[in-house]
C-alpha positions as CSV (number, residue, x, y, z in Angstrom):
1,M,0.0,0.0,0.0
2,P,1.6,3.3,-1.1
3,I,1.3,5.3,2.2
4,Q,4.9,6.2,2.7
5,S,5.8,9.9,3.0
6,S,8.9,11.6,1.8
7,L,10.4,14.5,3.9
8,E,12.0,17.5,2.1
9,I,15.5,17.7,3.5
10,V,17.0,21.2,3.6
11,S,20.0,22.4,5.6
12,T,19.1,26.1,6.1
13,L,15.5,27.2,6.0
14,L,14.2,30.8,6.2
15,L,10.5,31.5,7.0
16,E,9.8,35.2,6.6
17,H,7.0,37.9,6.5
18,A,4.7,36.1,9.0
19,E,1.9,38.3,10.1
20,V,2.8,37.4,13.7
21,L,5.5,35.0,15.0
22,V,4.6,33.8,18.5
23,T,7.9,32.9,20.3
24,M,6.6,31.6,23.7
25,D,10.0,32.8,25.0
26,R,10.5,34.2,28.5
27,D,8.8,37.5,27.5
28,R,6.1,35.7,25.5
29,G,7.2,37.8,22.5
30,E,5.0,38.2,19.4
31,I,6.9,39.6,16.4
32,A,5.1,41.4,13.5
33,D,6.5,40.7,10.1
34,G,8.3,37.8,11.9
35,A,11.0,35.6,10.5
36,I,12.8,32.5,11.7
37,L,16.0,30.9,10.4
38,V,16.6,27.2,10.8
39,N,20.0,25.5,10.4
40,D,19.9,21.7,10.3
41,R,17.8,20.6,13.4
42,Q,17.9,23.8,15.4
43,I,16.6,27.4,15.3
44,Q,19.5,29.8,14.6
45,C,17.8,33.2,14.6
46,V,14.4,34.7,15.4
47,G,13.3,38.3,14.7
48,T,11.6,40.6,12.2
49,T,12.2,39.8,8.6
50,S,14.6,42.7,8.2
51,E,16.6,41.6,11.3
52,V,17.0,38.0,10.3
53,R,18.0,39.0,6.7
54,Q,20.6,41.4,8.2
55,W,21.8,38.6,10.4
56,L,22.4,36.4,7.3
57,L,24.3,39.3,5.6
58,D,26.4,40.0,8.7
59,N,27.3,36.3,9.0
60,K,27.9,35.8,5.3
61,Q,25.2,33.1,5.1
62,K,22.3,32.3,2.8
63,A,19.2,30.1,3.2
64,D,18.9,27.0,1.0
65,K,15.1,27.5,1.0
66,I,13.0,30.6,1.6
67,I,9.3,30.4,2.3
68,D,7.1,33.5,2.2
69,A,4.8,33.1,5.3
70,S,2.7,36.2,4.6
71,G,-0.8,35.8,5.9
72,T,0.1,33.3,8.6
73,V,0.7,33.1,12.3
74,I,3.8,31.0,13.2
75,L,3.7,29.1,16.5
76,P,6.0,26.7,18.2
77,G,4.9,23.2,17.3
78,L,2.1,22.0,19.5
79,V,2.7,19.1,22.0
80,N,0.1,16.4,22.5
81,C,0.7,14.8,25.9
82,H,-1.9,12.0,25.9
83,H,-3.4,9.8,23.2
84,H,-4.4,6.3,22.2
85,L,-3.8,6.2,18.5
86,H,-5.2,2.7,18.0
87,Q,-8.6,4.1,18.9
88,T,-9.1,5.7,15.5
89,L,-10.3,2.2,14.6
90,T,-13.3,2.4,16.9
91,R,-14.5,6.0,16.7
92,S,-18.1,6.8,17.8
93,I,-18.6,3.3,19.3
94,G,-19.6,4.0,22.9
95,T,-19.6,7.8,22.5
96,A,-22.5,7.5,20.1
97,Q,-24.4,5.5,22.7
98,G,-23.8,8.1,25.4
99,L,-21.7,5.7,27.6
100,S,-19.6,6.9,30.6
101,L,-16.0,5.8,31.1
102,F,-16.4,2.4,32.7
103,D,-19.2,1.2,30.5
104,W,-17.4,2.7,27.5
105,L,-14.3,0.7,28.4
106,K,-16.2,-2.5,28.9
107,T,-17.7,-2.1,25.5
108,L,-14.4,-1.5,23.7
109,Y,-11.9,-3.8,25.5
110,P,-13.1,-7.0,23.6
111,I,-12.9,-5.2,20.3
112,W,-9.4,-3.9,20.9
113,G,-8.4,-7.4,22.0
114,K,-8.8,-8.4,18.3
115,M,-6.2,-6.0,17.0
116,D,-3.1,-7.1,15.1
117,S,0.2,-5.5,14.2
118,E,-1.0,-4.0,10.9
119,A,-4.1,-2.5,12.6
120,V,-2.0,-0.8,15.2
121,Y,0.5,0.5,12.6
122,V,-2.1,1.9,10.2
123,S,-4.2,3.4,12.9
124,A,-1.2,5.1,14.4
125,K,-0.2,6.5,11.1
126,L,-3.7,7.8,10.4
127,G,-4.0,9.4,13.8
128,L,-0.6,11.0,13.6
129,V,-1.4,12.5,10.2
130,E,-4.5,14.0,11.7
131,L,-2.6,15.4,14.6
132,M,0.2,16.8,12.5
133,L,-2.3,18.6,10.3
134,S,-3.8,20.2,13.4
135,G,-0.5,21.6,14.5
136,A,1.1,18.8,16.6
137,T,4.9,18.3,16.2
138,T,5.4,16.2,19.3
139,V,3.1,13.4,20.3
140,A,2.9,11.2,23.4
141,D,0.9,8.0,22.9
142,H,-0.3,5.5,25.4
143,L,-0.7,1.9,24.0
144,Y,-1.7,-0.4,26.8
145,L,-3.1,-3.5,24.9
146,F,-0.8,-5.9,23.2
147,P,-3.0,-8.7,21.8
148,N,-1.9,-11.2,19.1
149,D,1.3,-9.9,17.4
150,V,1.0,-6.3,18.5
151,K,4.2,-4.5,19.7
152,L,5.0,-0.9,20.5
153,D,7.4,-1.1,17.5
154,D,4.3,-0.9,15.2
155,E,3.5,2.7,16.4
156,I,7.2,3.7,16.4
157,R,7.5,2.6,12.7
158,A,4.5,4.8,11.8
159,A,5.9,7.9,13.6
160,Q,9.4,7.5,12.1
161,E,8.0,7.3,8.6
162,L,6.1,10.6,9.1
163,G,8.9,12.4,10.9
164,V,7.0,13.4,14.0
165,R,8.7,13.8,17.4
166,F,7.4,10.8,19.4
167,H,7.0,9.8,23.1
168,P,5.4,6.3,22.8
169,S,4.3,4.7,26.1
170,R,4.7,1.0,26.8
171,G,1.5,0.7,28.6
172,S,0.1,-2.4,30.4
173,M,-2.9,-4.0,32.0
174,S,-2.5,-6.9,34.5
175,L,-5.5,-6.6,36.9
176,G,-8.3,-8.5,35.2
177,Q,-11.8,-9.0,36.2
178,S,-11.0,-12.2,38.1
179,Q,-8.7,-10.2,40.4
180,G,-11.1,-7.4,40.9
181,G,-10.0,-5.2,38.0
182,L,-12.1,-3.7,35.2
183,P,-10.6,-5.2,32.0
184,P,-11.4,-8.8,31.0
185,D,-8.6,-11.2,31.8
186,E,-8.0,-12.0,28.1
187,V,-6.7,-8.5,27.4
188,C,-4.3,-8.5,30.4
189,E,-0.7,-9.6,30.4
190,N,1.6,-11.5,32.7
191,E,3.6,-8.9,34.8
192,E,7.0,-10.5,34.2
193,D,6.3,-10.4,30.5
194,I,5.3,-6.7,30.7
195,L,8.5,-5.7,32.6
196,A,10.7,-7.7,30.2
197,D,9.1,-5.9,27.2
198,C,9.4,-2.5,28.9
199,K,13.1,-3.2,29.2
200,R,13.4,-4.3,25.6
201,V,11.7,-1.2,24.1
202,I,13.8,1.2,26.3
203,E,17.1,-0.5,25.3
204,T,16.0,-0.8,21.6
205,F,14.5,2.7,21.0
206,H,15.0,5.2,23.8
207,D,17.1,8.3,23.0
208,P,17.6,10.6,26.1
209,A,19.8,13.1,24.2
210,P,18.8,16.7,23.5
211,L,16.7,17.1,20.3
212,S,15.7,13.4,20.6
213,M,13.0,12.3,18.2
214,L,12.1,9.3,20.3
215,R,11.8,8.8,24.0
216,I,10.1,5.8,25.6
217,V,7.6,6.2,28.5
218,L,6.4,3.4,30.8
219,A,2.7,3.7,31.5
220,P,0.7,1.1,33.5
221,C,-2.8,1.9,32.4
222,S,-4.8,2.9,35.5
223,P,-5.4,2.1,39.2
224,F,-8.3,-0.2,38.1
225,S,-6.3,-2.2,35.6
226,V,-2.9,-2.9,37.1
227,T,-1.6,-4.1,40.5
228,A,0.2,-2.0,43.0
229,D,3.2,-4.3,42.6
230,L,3.4,-3.6,38.9
231,M,3.1,0.1,39.5
232,K,6.1,0.0,41.9
233,K,8.3,-2.3,39.7
234,T,7.5,-0.2,36.6
235,A,8.7,3.0,38.4
236,E,11.8,1.3,39.6
237,L,12.6,0.1,36.1
238,A,12.0,3.5,34.5
239,R,14.2,5.3,37.0
240,R,17.2,3.1,36.1
241,Y,17.4,5.0,32.7
242,P,17.8,8.7,32.0
243,A,14.7,10.5,30.7
244,V,12.4,7.5,30.8
245,N,9.2,9.1,32.3
246,L,6.1,7.6,33.9
247,H,2.5,8.1,32.9
248,T,-0.9,6.8,33.8
249,H,-4.6,7.8,33.9
250,L,-5.7,9.2,37.2
251,A,-8.9,10.7,38.8
252,E,-10.7,10.7,35.5
253,S,-14.1,9.8,36.8
254,I,-16.2,9.4,39.9
255,D,-16.2,5.6,39.3
256,E,-12.4,5.6,39.5
257,T,-12.4,7.5,42.7
258,R,-14.9,5.1,44.2
259,F,-12.8,2.1,43.0
260,C,-9.7,3.5,44.7
261,Q,-11.6,4.2,47.9
262,Q,-13.1,0.7,48.0
263,Q,-10.0,-1.3,46.9
264,Y,-7.3,0.7,48.5
265,G,-9.0,2.9,51.1
266,M,-7.4,6.0,49.5
267,Q,-8.1,8.7,47.1
268,P,-6.5,8.2,43.6
269,L,-3.6,10.7,44.1
270,E,-3.0,9.5,47.7
271,Y,-2.7,5.9,46.3
272,M,-0.2,7.1,43.6
273,Q,1.9,8.8,46.3
274,S,2.0,5.5,48.3
275,L,3.5,3.8,45.3
276,G,6.2,6.4,44.6
277,W,4.3,7.7,41.6
278,T,4.8,11.5,42.0
279,G,7.7,13.7,40.9
280,D,9.0,15.6,37.9
281,D,9.3,12.3,35.9
282,V,5.5,11.6,36.3
283,W,2.5,12.9,34.6
284,F,-1.2,12.0,34.9
285,A,-3.9,12.1,32.2
286,H,-7.2,13.8,33.2
287,T,-7.0,14.5,37.0
288,V,-10.6,15.7,36.9
289,Y,-11.3,15.1,40.6
290,Q,-8.7,17.0,42.5
291,N,-9.3,19.2,45.6
292,A,-7.2,22.1,46.7
293,E,-4.9,19.9,48.9
294,E,-4.3,17.5,46.0
295,I,-3.5,20.3,43.6
296,A,-1.0,21.6,46.2
297,T,0.6,18.2,46.2
298,L,0.8,18.1,42.4
299,A,2.5,21.5,42.5
300,R,4.9,20.7,45.4
301,T,6.0,17.4,43.8
302,R,6.3,18.9,40.3
303,T,4.0,16.1,39.0
304,G,2.5,16.9,35.6
305,V,-1.1,16.8,34.4
306,C,-2.5,16.4,30.9
307,H,-5.8,18.1,30.3
308,C,-8.2,16.3,27.9
309,P,-11.3,18.5,27.8
310,S,-13.2,17.0,24.9
311,S,-12.8,13.4,26.2
312,N,-13.9,14.5,29.6
313,M,-17.0,16.1,28.2
314,I,-18.1,13.4,25.8
315,L,-17.8,10.7,28.5
316,A,-19.4,13.0,31.0
317,S,-16.4,12.6,33.3
318,G,-16.4,16.1,34.5
319,I,-14.4,19.4,34.3
320,A,-10.8,19.5,35.5
321,P,-9.9,22.5,37.7
322,I,-7.2,23.7,35.2
323,R,-7.4,27.3,36.3
324,E,-6.6,26.4,39.9
325,M,-3.8,24.1,38.7
326,L,-2.2,26.9,36.6
327,D,-2.5,29.3,39.5
328,A,-0.8,26.8,41.8
329,E,2.0,26.4,39.1
330,V,1.2,22.8,38.4
331,R,2.8,21.6,35.1
332,V,-0.2,21.4,32.8
333,G,-0.2,20.2,29.2
334,L,-2.9,19.3,26.6
335,G,-4.0,16.1,25.0
336,V,-6.7,15.1,22.6
337,D,-7.0,11.7,24.3
338,G,-8.1,8.5,22.4
339,S,-9.9,9.0,19.2
340,A,-12.7,6.8,20.5
341,S,-13.3,9.0,23.6
342,N,-13.0,12.3,21.6
343,D,-13.5,11.0,18.0
344,S,-11.2,13.8,16.9
345,N,-7.5,14.4,16.6
346,H,-7.4,18.2,16.3
347,L,-4.9,19.6,18.8
348,L,-5.5,23.3,18.0
349,G,-9.2,22.5,18.4
350,E,-8.5,20.9,21.8
351,A,-6.7,24.1,22.9
352,R,-10.0,26.0,22.0
353,Q,-12.0,23.5,24.0
354,A,-9.7,24.0,27.0
355,M,-10.2,27.8,26.7
356,L,-14.0,27.5,26.5
357,L,-14.5,24.9,29.2
358,Q,-12.7,26.8,31.9
359,R,-14.8,29.9,31.2
360,V,-18.0,28.1,32.1
361,G,-16.8,25.4,34.4
362,W,-14.4,26.4,37.1
363,P,-16.0,24.4,40.0
364,G,-17.3,26.5,42.8
365,F,-17.1,29.8,40.9
366,E,-19.4,31.7,38.6
367,S,-18.8,31.5,34.9
368,K,-16.4,34.2,33.7
369,A,-15.3,34.9,30.2
370,D,-11.7,35.9,31.0
371,R,-10.9,32.9,33.1
372,L,-8.6,31.3,30.5
373,S,-7.4,33.4,27.6
374,A,-6.6,32.2,24.1
375,R,-2.9,32.9,24.7
376,E,-2.9,30.9,28.0
377,A,-4.5,27.9,26.1
378,L,-1.8,28.2,23.4
379,E,0.8,28.2,26.1
380,I,-0.6,25.0,27.6
381,A,-0.4,23.4,24.2
382,T,3.3,24.4,23.6
383,L,5.4,25.3,26.6
384,G,3.1,23.4,29.0
385,G,3.3,20.2,27.0
386,A,7.1,20.5,26.7
387,A,7.3,20.9,30.5
388,V,5.0,17.9,31.1
389,L,7.2,15.7,28.9
390,G,10.3,16.9,30.7
391,R,11.8,18.7,27.7
392,N,13.5,22.1,27.6
393,D,14.4,21.8,23.9
394,I,10.9,22.2,22.4
395,G,7.9,24.4,23.1
396,S,9.3,27.8,22.2
397,L,10.9,29.5,19.2
398,E,14.3,30.6,20.4
399,S,17.9,30.2,19.2
400,G,19.2,26.7,20.0
401,K,15.8,25.1,20.5
402,A,14.6,22.3,18.3
403,A,13.4,23.5,14.9
404,D,9.7,22.5,15.4
405,M,7.2,25.1,14.2
406,V,3.8,25.4,12.5
407,A,2.1,28.1,10.5
408,F,-1.6,28.6,10.3
409,R,-3.2,30.9,7.6
410,I,-5.3,33.7,9.0
411,D,-6.1,35.4,5.6
412,D,-8.7,32.7,4.9
413,L,-12.5,32.4,5.2
414,Q,-12.8,31.4,8.8
415,H,-10.6,34.2,10.1
416,A,-12.0,37.1,8.0
417,G,-12.8,40.0,10.3
418,G,-10.6,38.6,13.1
419,L,-7.3,40.2,12.1
420,S,-7.3,42.8,14.9
421,D,-5.8,40.0,17.0
422,P,-4.7,37.2,14.7
423,V,-3.2,35.2,17.5
424,A,-6.4,35.0,19.6
425,A,-8.3,34.4,16.4
426,L,-6.6,31.0,16.0
427,L,-8.9,29.9,18.9
428,T,-11.8,32.2,19.0
429,C,-12.5,31.5,15.3
430,A,-12.9,28.0,13.9
431,P,-9.6,26.1,14.3
432,G,-7.9,25.5,11.0
433,S,-5.3,23.1,9.7
434,V,-1.6,23.8,9.3
435,W,-0.4,25.5,6.1
436,L,3.2,24.6,7.0
437,S,4.8,22.2,9.6
438,V,8.5,21.9,10.2
439,I,9.7,19.2,12.6
440,N,13.4,18.7,13.5
441,G,14.3,21.2,10.7
442,Q,12.5,19.2,8.0
443,I,9.4,20.3,6.1
444,V,6.7,17.6,6.8
445,V,3.6,19.6,5.7
446,E,3.7,22.3,3.0
447,N,0.8,24.2,1.6
448,G,-1.4,22.0,3.8
449,E,-0.3,18.8,2.1
450,F,1.9,15.9,3.1
451,P,4.4,15.6,0.2
452,G,4.6,12.0,-1.1
453,L,1.9,10.6,1.3
454,D,-1.2,9.0,-0.3
455,I,-3.7,9.9,2.4
456,E,-6.6,8.4,0.4
457,A,-4.9,5.0,0.3
458,L,-4.2,5.3,4.1
459,V,-7.8,6.1,4.9
460,T,-9.1,3.2,2.6
461,R,-6.9,0.7,4.3
462,H,-7.7,2.0,7.8
463,N,-11.4,1.7,7.1
464,Q,-10.9,-1.9,5.9
465,L,-9.0,-2.8,9.1
466,S,-11.6,-1.1,11.2
467,Q,-14.4,-3.1,9.6
468,Q,-12.5,-6.3,9.9
469,L,-11.8,-5.6,13.6
470,L,-15.5,-5.1,14.3
471,E,-16.4,-8.3,12.5
472,K,-13.9,-10.3,14.4
473,A,-15.2,-9.0,17.7
474,G,-18.8,-9.6,16.6
475,A,-19.6,-5.9,17.0
476,Q,-21.0,-5.5,13.5
């Protein structure tokens, strides 16, 4: 199937004449008639177009490729901190029925249990294409089922072919229904096998170096699907290696809170603390149900949070107190979550949802339209995500940082009339797709297209595999 992509490799790239270039540097600079010079994998110079052109003259350099970015806003590449790429195969199942988290999971576990290697590879590739077109340049994914011949390697192959910066999580489930957990026993794994494969993927793929394109994460799925022993041993294993971080779902729903109270006699975060699962190498997805004391604990321990507003809404899980977390200086990033608990992979759109939801849903307070600004939401999606993933080489457009950037057109239909503030218009107006995406100094999307990638063939094969999966599971 011809679904390969070909990246245009240039040594020195100049983007110039952007309507606004948003740096997300210490001063949160926004540069009119902005320009940015990329040399190999790193940003070399940022400023106005005249300033960057003068820098080239002064240093007797020239750009191999020049792109006129007139009519665009350039941002640091967006960072997606939580996802389940395989779920593109099962969109609208459960969400269409109006199921909440636990019932939704019980419906989908048996279907996902029929996946094979090709299904995981193709679904990952399709999901990553969607995310990249929405502005993502770095993606963290959480694969926690490994039925049949599935390996984390399948997702990694898809990411490497597309050229996206990738933090794949070797997830796990070991606490089946027979032991009091939520998932059926047949989709769970032996804990010794889980730990052995975690070690394998770290030693095969993990790159802790600055500007790394691939870092492995270890991610037992949730308090209701793994044992305490596996949580502890996973943390011990991860901490033997540099820059191998830890991730799990936490406090996503009332049902999970009740499970932790009944099974462990503790609140979800309290349970995580008892297992050694807090710190600057840990981040949790969702954390909807957190009180002031728990938010203070997250801040004090430098434990990260990934906010997934659309998923939390569609499964009726609740509204995370993100404003309070930001005010407490908790590390907060953004995630679209699985494409079967959101049914979308639009990261810029998710930033818009985060902005809107906090304005109407800050628990205990009246609705207020300035509670989370467009610029704060964009900061969560860039600098915030970089901090959550433990990276200081992405998230802003500054000299020496990784050359990850995206440009959105604002001279188009949906932004007409919004040019008094084109940065805010990216979120207050209908969220668009990228016009240009540069990752690791390479052009991956140009003029809104993936050069050399047959998206139609990818979609066709993906739909075939989705249909086959539902038939195998008896779901259609």
